[in-house]
C-alpha positions, 0 to 999 in steps of 0.5 A, spaced: 118 138 674 121 145 674 119 150 679 119 158 679 125 157 684 130 153 680 128 156 673 134 159 670 135 167 669 132 170 663 138 170 658 136 176 654 136 180 660 142 177 663 146 178 656 143 186 656 146 187 663 152 183 662 154 189 657 154 194 662 158 189 666 152 187 671 151 180 673 143 178 674 142 172 678 138 168 682 139 169 690 139 163 694 135 164 700 138 158 704 145 162 704 144 167 710 149 171 707 146 171 700 139 172 702 142 178 707 145 182 702 139 181 697 134 183 703 138 189 705 138 192 698 131 191 697 130 195 704 134 200 702 131 201 695 124 202 699 128 207 703 127 203 709 131 203 715 137 198 716 133 191 718 136 188 724 140 181 724 134 178 727 129 181 722 133 179 716 134 171 719 126 171 720 125 173 713 130 168 711 127 162 715 120 164 714 121 164 706 115 161 703 116 156 698 116 158 691 118 165 692 124 167 687 129 172 689 133 176 683 139 180 684 143 185 679 150 185 682 156 190 680 163 187 681 166 194 681 161 197 686 165 199 693 160 193 696 160 188 690 156 183 694 150 187 695 145 187 689 144 194 686 137 192 683 132 187 686 126 183 684 122 178 688 116 174 684 112 168 686 106 164 683 099 165 686 092 164 685 088 171 682 081 171 683 077 173 677 069 174 676 065 167 677 068 165 683 074 162 680 082 163 680 087 163 675 095 162 676 098 169 676 105 171 677 106 176 683 111 181 682 114 185 688 120 188 691 122 191 684 128 196 686 134 199 683 139 203 687 140 211 686 147 210 684 145 205 678 138 209 675 137 211 668 141 205 665 135 200 663 136 196 669 129 196 671 127 195 664 131 188 664 128 186 670 121 187 668 122 184 661 125 178 665 120 177 670 114 177 664 118 172 660 119 168 666 112 168 667 110 166 660 115 160 660 112 158 667 105 158 664 102 164 668 097 167 664 097 174 667 102 178 672 100 182 677 103 187 682 101 193 687 105 199 686 109 204 690 109 209 683 104 209 678 107 212 673 112 206 671 108 200 669 104 202 663 110 201 659 110 194 661 103 193 659 100 193 666 094 197 668 090 198 674 085 193 674 082 194 682 082 200 685 081 201 693 079 207 698 081 210 704 075 211 708 075 216 714 068 216 719 067 222 723 064 217 729 060 223 733 056 225 727 053 218 725 048 213 728 048 206 726 042 204 722 044 198 719 042 191 721 043 189 728 048 183 729 046 177 732 053 174 734 058 177 739 065 180 738 071 178 742 078 181 744 083 176 741 091 175 741 094 175 734 096 168 735 089 166 736 088 169 729 094 166 726 090 159 724 082 161 724 084 168 721 087 165 715 081 160 714 077 166 714 081 170 709 081 164 704 073 163 705 072 170 702 078 170 697 073 167 691 068 173 693 072 178 690 075 179 683 082 181 684 084 178 691 090 173 691 092 167 695 097 169 700 101 166 707 107 167 710 110 173 711 104 177 708 100 174 713 104 175 719 105 182 717 097 183 717 097 180 724 103 184 727 107 178 728 113 179 723 119 180 727 122 187 727 115 190 726 115 196 731 108 198 730 106 191 733 105 193 740 100 198 738 095 193 734 089 190 737 085 184 735 077 182 735 074 176 732 066 176 730 063 169 732 056 168 729 050 166 734 052 159 734 059 161 736 063 160 729 068 165 727 066 169 721 070 175 721 076 179 724 079 186 725 086 189 726 086 196 729 090 201 733 088 207 737 091 214 737 090 218 743 090 226 742 095 228 748 090 235 749 084 231 750 083 224 752 076 223 749 079 225 742 082 218 740 083 216 733 082 209 730 086 206 725 083 200 722 088 196 718 084 190 716 077 188 717 075 181 714 068 178 714 065 172 711 057 174 712 054 181 712 052 179 719 059 179 721 061 185 717 055 189 721 058 187 727 065 189 726 063 195 723 058 197 729 063 195 734 068 200 731 064 206 730 061 206 737 067 205 741 067 210 747 072 216 747 073 215 739 072 221 734 074 218 728 075 211 724 080 211 719 081 205 714 086 204 709 085 199 703 077 198 703 073 196 697 070 201 692 063 198 693 064 198 701 056 198 704 058 202 710 055 209 708 048 205 707 049 203 714 049 210 718 045 216 718 050 221 716 052 219 709 057 225 709 060 223 715 064 218 711 070 221 707 073 217 701 080 217 697 080 213 691 087 210 688 089 205 684 092 198 687 092 192 683 095 192 676 094 187 671 098 185 665 095 179 661 100 175 658 096 169 655 089 172 652 086 165 651 088 162 658 086 168 661 080 170 658 077 163 659 079 163 666 073 167 668 066 168 667 062 173 663 055 177 664 052 175 657 052 170 652 054 171 645 061 172 641 065 178 641 071 179 637 076 183 640 083 186 637 089 187 642 094 192 640 100 189 644 107 192 640 112 186 640 108 183 646 104 176 648 097 179 648 097 181 640 092 179 636 085 178 634 081 174 639 074 171 638 071 170 645 065 165 645 060 166 651 055 160 652 049 161 656 053 159 663 057 165 662 063 160 660 068 162 654 072 159 649 077 164 646 081 163 639 085 167 635 081 169 629 081 173 622 074 175 623 073 183 623 074 186 630 068 188 634 072 193 638 080 194 639 084 195 645 091 196 647 094 191 652 093 196 658 086 197 656 085 189 656 088 189 663 083 194 666 078 190 663 080 183 665 077 184 672 071 188 670 073 194 674 072 199 669 067 200 663 069 199 656 065 206 655 070 209 660 076 206 656 073 209 650 073 216 652 081 215 653 082 212 646 085 206 649 079 202 646 075 203 640 069 200 636 063 197 640 064 199 647 057 197 649 058 190 647 064 190 650 061 192 657 055 187 656 060 181 656 066 184 661 062 187 666 062 184 673 057 184 678 062 185 684 067 190 684 074 187 684 078 188 690 085 186 693 085 187 701 093 187 701 099 190 699 105 185 696 
């Protein structure tokens, strides 16, 4: 069976770049020199410092099976062995409404060297990844972005938003549930296994979450080699009244040099399997002595925290796009999730020269499960491929998209079908 790592390079993009004397090829992670050149190029592309040799080797030896590295090389460059463009992709499971998941193609590490910009290299790379995803049978592609202006042209659209949350702790008093368990300080090594089990237990609760392990999990725990911030991290685990681990938090403290009682807490992760664990971890953070502010990155848009304290205005939020989705196989993608109400919706998708184009009959039964087939029936609504990506996880209403002109027709009927009772959320960058 062909896997993602040995699937051949997309011939259309390879030939397009060959016209510029550029070579697009797979990178072999088992070859230390080949992998190191690719990793240095990716790091440079994201404006990072040159990684030390031990970090490069740790990433190579910790390589997760199924990851696919692609590099574009220029034989005329002063350093022809280092790629001038990169991608890394892998198959993952994307949670969709209904506590289900769908195979997805995760796209990451997209870089083009500033010496080679405006030559269509990014276009060739992204087109190649989408064609590869289709060939491997992934109904959707997903990514998180450093720049939000790039990926619409490839049919991606924001599908799960996130928030940065800041709580001014001296203004608030806890009014939420009284936790029944207890908080323990633990080491990152103690969290490596139990923490990942907790992550997996909650993954199906929120559309937009993906399965992950390896470097992405080590990075969350500060266990990645070369992590200069690891020594600043602290870890707590929440156990319920029976002593069963139900959540954890990763945070760090920053002192105000002019006043020791003015510490800031930066919360990097808080994962809870129960509302009791959620309350216990947040209360622990907000009631910490010598702290005046807790800042949390990448939190869900439906975070209940503000309803658990007495001063709503002591919580400040900044909302931003996070997970972007590209639907590639409409029947497979839409039948993977469940829907809010039974009935038929005929949706026309405008995807010029793209795989999602067509008119699709979505028949939803009483259990919320759908069958999806191409049809010649008149459409109840029409949407662009990007609008479909935003609708897919239930994170934006059709009425909102109708106001943008990317969806026309019976928006109320689309909303009645696609709405989700749980706001989509992705808890990591990848």
